[in-house]
N, C-alpha and C positions, 0 to 999 in steps of 0.2 A: 361754453363747451366743457363738458366734464372729462377729466382725464382718468383713464383707467389705470388702476394700480397693478403693476406687475409683481408677481411673486416669484422669487428665485428659490428654486429647490435644488438641493444637492443630491447627487445620486446616492442610493442606499448601498451598503456594503455588499448585499447579495447580488445586486445588479452589476456591480463592478466585477465581482467574482465570476458571475456568469459570462461576462464579456471576456475576461481573461481565459476562462476555460474554452470558450469558442475559438479564441485566437490560438491557444495551444493546440487544440484539435485540428484547426486549419493547417498549422505548420506541420503537424504529424502526418496529415494526409499528403501535403506537398512533398514531404520527405519520402513517403512510400511511393508516390508517383515518380519521383526522381530515380528511385531504384529501378523501376520498370523502364523508364525512358533512357536510363543510363546504360542499359544492357545487362545488368546483373540478372534480370528475369526477362525472358523473351516476352515482348509486349502483347502478343495475342494468345498466350498460353491460357487455356481454361483453368479456373481455380482448382478444380479437381485433379489436374495433372501437375500441379506445382510440386516440386521435390521438397524435402525437409530443408535442404540448404537454401532453396529459393524462399520458402516461408521464413526461414531465419533472417535472410536479408531484409524482407519486408517488415517483419516484427521489430527487428533491431532499429531500422530506420524510423519506424513509428515511435518507439520508446525514446530513442535519442532525441528526435525532433520535439516531442512533447516535453521531455525533461529540460531540454535546452531552453525552450520558450518559457517554461515556468520559472526557471532560474533567472532568465533575463527580466521577467516581470517582477520577481522578488527583489532583485538587485536594484532595478530602477525605482522601486518604491520603498527602499530601505527596510525590507522585511527579511525575516529569517528564511534563507533559501531552502534549507532542508525541510523545514516545516511547511513551506509553501508547496514544495514538490510532493511531499507525502500526504498532504491534507486534501484528499479528494472527497469533498462533501456530497458529491452526487451519488455515491455508492455506499450502501450500508450492507454489511459492516465494511468499514474502510479497509482497503487492501492491506495497509500497513499494520492494522490491528489484527486482521484475519490471519495474516502470516504468522504473527507471534502466537496467536491462539491455537493455530493448527499444530504448532510444535508441541503443545502440551497434551494433545489428545491421547497418545499412547500411555502417558502417566495418569491421565484422568480415568482411564479404564480401570485403574487400581483403586479408585475412590470407594469409600465404604457405602455402597449402594447395591440394592438388588436389581441388576440390569434386566431381569426377566419381568419385573413388575412395570406396568404402565406408570408414567410419571405422575399422573393424577392420583394414583393409589399410594404414593409415598406419604409417610407420616411427616408431620412438621419437623420433628427432630432429624429424620432421615434427609429431608430436603435441605435443612440448614447444614448438615454435615457434608452433603454433596456440593452445595454451592460454596461452602467454606473452602473445601478442597480445590474446587475449580478456581476460586478467587486467588488462593495462595499460589497455585501453579501459573495462572495468567499474570499475576503480579511479578513473579520471578522472570517469566518470559519477556514481559514489557521492560523490566529493568535491564535484562541482557541486551535487548534491542536498543535501548537508549544509550547504553554504554558503548555500543558500536565498535569502532575500529580498534580499540585498545583491549578488547576482550574476546574470548572465544567461549562459547557454551559447549561443554562436553558432558557426556554421561559418565558418571562414576560407576564402579563395578556393581553397586547395589541398584543401579538404574535411575538414580536421581540426577537432575541437572546440576552441573557445577559450573560456576562462572570463574574462569581462569584468566590470568593476565597473559595477553598474547605475547608479550616480550619474553615470557618464560619459555616459549616454544621456539624461539629464534636461537639458532646455534651458529657459531662462526668457525 
């Protein structure tokens, strides 16, 4: 009688991440349902009749539930909690990056480019100048985002972003 060899396969990282995302989404939905069943939102209210406050309760429950579950997953697996929470690989661009990029759009409008011309008509040098300006601004925004709690990004009088020490704004 021949014995069949069993092959052991370990789960791939993407499958584990998918399972974690599904679990975090499940918890977020549970929290939203808890808001409704807990009385903060009348249970049979049609979606179109929800007030801003009621929407706020639902959205807050969803966000807090999802973040809480992702933090639990990161902690139990010895991962960087902040990176795990903000790394949403299912969405492009990633919301964490999109927020930082969105901040630079007003300054990007000052880039040395003819905004009336279609992008395909820009010369190589114009495209390099535009992308260089965008890259510089995005890099500044990403640095400000990464420095986080100890800094505040402010606009100086000339309209450029300035990264300032948050402690300098505290007065006793």
